[in-house]
C-alpha positions in Angstrom: 81.5 141.7 55.9 83.1 138.5 54.9 81.0 135.6 53.7 81.0 132.3 55.5 83.0 129.6 53.9 81.5 126.9 51.8 82.3 123.2 51.7 82.4 121.2 48.5 83.2 117.6 48.3 82.6 114.7 45.9 80.6 111.7 47.0 81.7 108.1 46.3 79.4 108.0 43.3 80.7 111.4 42.2 84.3 110.1 42.3 83.4 107.0 40.2 81.6 109.3 37.7 84.7 111.5 37.4 86.9 108.5 36.8 84.5 107.2 34.2 84.4 110.6 32.5 88.2 110.8 32.3 88.3 107.3 30.8 85.8 108.1 28.2 87.7 111.4 27.4 90.9 109.5 26.8 89.1 107.0 24.6 87.6 109.9 22.6 91.0 111.5 22.1 92.7 108.3 21.1 90.0 107.2 18.6 88.8 110.6 17.4 85.2 109.3 17.7 82.7 112.2 17.6 80.1 110.3 19.6 82.6 109.8 22.4 83.4 113.5 22.4 79.7 114.2 22.6 79.3 111.8 25.5 82.2 113.4 27.4 80.6 116.8 26.9 77.3 115.5 28.2 78.9 113.9 31.3 80.9 117.1 32.1 77.6 119.1 31.8 76.0 116.7 34.2 78.8 117.3 36.7 78.5 121.1 36.5 74.7 121.1 36.7 74.9 118.8 39.7 77.0 121.3 41.6 74.9 124.3 40.6 71.7 122.5 41.5 73.1 121.6 45.0 74.0 125.3 45.5 70.6 126.5 44.3 68.9 123.9 46.5 70.3 125.8 49.6 69.1 129.2 48.5 66.8 130.9 51.0 66.9 128.0 53.4 67.2 129.4 57.0 68.4 127.6 60.0 67.3 128.7 63.5 68.1 127.2 67.0 65.3 128.1 69.4 66.6 129.7 72.6 65.9 128.4 76.1 66.6 124.7 75.5 67.7 122.7 78.6 70.0 119.7 78.5 71.8 117.5 81.0 75.6 117.4 81.2 77.1 114.1 80.0 73.7 112.8 78.9 72.8 112.0 75.3 69.9 114.4 74.3 68.5 116.1 71.3 68.9 119.7 70.2 65.9 121.1 68.4 66.7 123.0 65.2 64.2 124.7 62.9 64.5 124.7 59.1 62.5 127.2 57.1 62.0 127.4 53.4 60.9 130.8 52.1 60.9 129.8 48.4 57.8 129.0 46.4 59.3 125.5 45.6 60.6 122.8 47.8 64.1 121.6 48.8 65.4 118.1 48.6 68.1 116.0 50.3 69.1 118.5 53.0 71.7 117.6 55.6 72.6 119.3 59.0 75.9 118.8 60.7 76.8 120.1 64.2 80.2 118.8 65.2 80.1 115.0 65.0 76.3 114.9 64.9 74.5 114.6 61.6 70.9 114.4 60.5 69.3 114.3 57.0 65.9 115.6 55.9 64.6 114.2 52.5 62.2 117.0 51.6 61.3 120.5 52.9 58.1 121.9 51.3 57.6 125.3 49.9 57.2 128.1 52.6 57.4 125.5 55.3 59.1 125.4 58.7 60.0 122.1 60.3 61.6 121.2 63.6 64.5 118.7 63.5 66.0 116.8 66.4 69.7 116.7 66.2 71.5 114.3 68.7 73.8 116.2 70.9 75.7 115.6 74.2 77.0 118.5 76.3 80.0 117.7 78.4 79.9 120.7 80.8 77.3 122.5 82.9 76.3 126.0 82.1 76.1 127.4 78.5 79.0 125.8 76.6 79.5 127.2 73.1 78.2 125.4 70.1 80.3 124.9 66.9 79.1 126.4 63.6 76.2 124.6 62.0 76.8 123.2 58.5 73.8 123.0 56.2 74.4 121.1 53.0 72.8 119.2 50.1 73.7 116.6 47.5 70.7 117.2 45.2 70.0 116.0 42.5 72.4 113.2 41.6 74.3 112.9 44.9 77.6 113.5 43.0 78.6 116.8 44.6 77.9 117.8 48.2 77.8 121.5 48.9 77.4 123.1 52.2 77.5 126.5 54.0 78.4 127.2 57.7 76.0 129.1 59.9 77.1 130.6 63.2 74.7 130.1 66.2 74.2 133.3 68.3 75.4 132.9 71.9 71.9 133.8 73.2 70.5 130.7 71.5 73.0 128.2 73.0 71.2 125.7 75.2 71.6 125.7 79.0 73.0 122.6 80.5 72.0 121.4 84.0 74.5 119.4 86.2 74.8 115.8 85.4 72.4 113.5 87.2 74.1 111.9 90.2 73.3 109.1 92.7 75.2 110.7 95.6 73.8 109.8 99.0 72.9 113.2 100.3 71.4 114.0 103.7 68.4 116.4 103.1 67.2 118.5 106.0 63.4 118.8 106.2 60.8 121.4 107.2 57.3 121.0 108.4 54.3 122.9 106.9 54.9 125.9 109.0 58.5 126.3 107.9 60.2 125.2 111.1 63.3 123.1 110.5 62.9 119.5 111.8 66.6 119.1 112.3 66.7 121.9 114.8 69.1 123.9 112.8 69.3 127.7 112.9 66.8 129.4 110.7 67.6 132.3 108.4 65.8 135.4 107.2 64.6 135.9 103.6 63.4 138.7 101.3 60.6 138.7 98.9 62.1 138.1 95.4 59.0 138.1 93.2 55.4 137.1 92.8 54.6 134.3 90.3 51.2 133.4 88.8 49.4 130.3 89.9 50.3 127.2 87.9 47.7 125.4 85.9 47.5 122.2 88.0 48.4 123.8 91.4 45.6 123.1 93.8 44.2 125.8 96.1 42.9 125.4 99.6 41.6 128.8 100.1 42.2 132.5 99.5 42.7 134.6 102.6 42.3 138.4 102.7 44.6 140.0 105.1 44.5 143.7 106.1 47.7 145.7 105.6 49.1 147.8 108.5 48.9 151.0 106.5 46.0 153.1 105.4 45.5 155.1 102.2 45.5 158.8 103.4 43.5 159.9 100.3 40.5 157.5 100.8 40.9 156.8 104.5 40.4 153.1 104.1 42.6 150.2 104.8 43.9 148.2 101.8 43.5 144.4 101.6 45.9 142.0 99.9 45.0 138.5 98.7 47.2 135.6 99.9 47.1 132.3 98.0 47.6 129.2 100.2 48.6 125.9 98.6 47.1 122.7 99.7 49.4 120.4 101.7 48.9 117.5 104.0 49.1 118.2 107.7 52.1 115.9 108.1 53.9 116.7 104.9 57.6 117.6 105.1 59.6 119.8 102.8 63.1 118.7 101.7 65.4 121.7 101.8 68.2 121.8 99.1 70.3 124.6 100.5 73.4 126.0 98.8 74.8 127.1 102.2 74.2 123.8 104.0 77.1 123.0 106.4 77.6 119.6 104.7 78.5 121.4 101.4 80.7 124.1 102.9 84.0 122.4 101.9 82.9 121.6 98.3 83.5 123.7 95.2 80.7 125.1 93.0 80.3 122.1 90.7 80.3 119.5 93.5 77.7 121.5 95.3 75.5 121.7 92.2 75.8 118.0 91.6 74.8 117.2 95.2 71.8 119.5 94.9 70.9 117.9 91.6 71.1 114.5 93.3 68.8 115.7 96.1 66.4 117.2 93.6 66.2 113.9 91.6 65.6 112.0 94.8 62.8 114.3 95.9 61.1 114.1 92.5 61.4 110.3 92.4 59.8 109.9 95.8 57.1 112.5 95.1 58.3 114.8 98.0 57.8 118.5 98.4 61.2 120.3 98.1 62.7 123.8 98.3 65.9 124.7 96.3 67.8 127.6 97.8 70.5 129.2 95.7 72.3 132.5 96.3 69.8 135.2 95.3 67.2 132.6 94.0 64.9 130.0 95.3 62.5 127.5 93.8 59.8 125.5 95.6 58.0 122.5 94.1 56.5 119.1 94.7 57.6 116.0 92.9 58.0 117.0 89.2 56.2 120.3 89.6 58.8 123.1 89.2 61.6 120.7 88.3 62.4 122.5 85.0 62.8 125.9 86.7 65.0 124.3 89.3 67.2 122.6 86.7 67.6 125.9 84.8 68.5 127.6 88.0 71.3 125.0 88.7 72.5 125.5 85.1 72.7 129.3 85.4 74.4 129.3 88.7 77.6 131.4 88.7 80.5 131.0 88.3 80.3 129.0 85.1 83.0 126.4 84.4 85.7 127.2 81.8 84.9 125.7 78.4 87.5 124.4 75.8 87.8 126.5 72.7 85.5 125.5 69.8 87.1 124.9 66.3 85.2 127.3 64.0 85.7 127.2 60.2 84.0 130.5 59.5 84.9 134.1 60.0 83.7 135.9 63.1 81.6 138.3 61.1 78.0 137.2 60.3 76.6 136.9 56.8 76.4 140.1 54.8 73.0 139.2 53.6 70.5 138.0 56.2 66.9 137.1 55.6 64.1 139.0 57.6 63.6 135.9 59.7 67.3 135.7 60.7 67.3 139.5 61.5 64.3 139.1 63.7 66.0 136.1 65.5 69.1 138.2 66.1 67.1 141.2 67.4 65.3 139.0 69.9 
């Protein structure tokens, strides 16, 4: 497998130091002064050691992007990136670059993992590809900057929800019993899954209802628990339906932006809401369940086309991966 390319560049201080070294070298040749020759040799040794120290400073430094991050399209956000040092000594003057975004970290302790927030703005909904991550260092004299590119696995790319919108959408409502208040035709639904009770979700009571079947082996009827959520008697549920007649003429992205606008409005006003997408539904009240709803909007197919990403590394991964990186790829 091919190794990822490395980037080497001189800083402004490094360029000044090189010019000064060349000037001292010319003076040593013209004068034949042994002290100047000795000084030039020392300055060249400092330049070489600076580059080697910067390369050694990156040894066994792993970069990991945690999966499952959720951003908003067109909104400035932060991307969480984990740095891990497996060495028995620390690392200094680390720098991370992801496209135009850049962040520095002065010191990473021995056998330490830190989470760094990198500013990032996603332009499209869905799961747009990320460029290769550049990890570099200018330690110890800031003369030479050396870096190595790291590819981010597609499974670790963040999901991007539709951009927040202020569209004035008309939201149909339902009462507590599920009857639509706008007298529209109701539909039929199937049970998709059972979810555990959330930590702050209040309970009114637990009902025990008898099933219509009996176990032929024991001859007794089975009972199933039914959890009922607390709601006010006059509470209405705002329905955010993908198949609403008002959205029939819109494309996928327009529908998702309208549903996002309705969701934001319901959350801001503290209303109960129900998001209905093809093959998926989420119920919530105010901010409860909002993250699951935003992730459902981000994952809705079809995903928009994404522009190609300019990558400076080969498609093959590193030939030598640490155990931590191999575990991240396996997951």
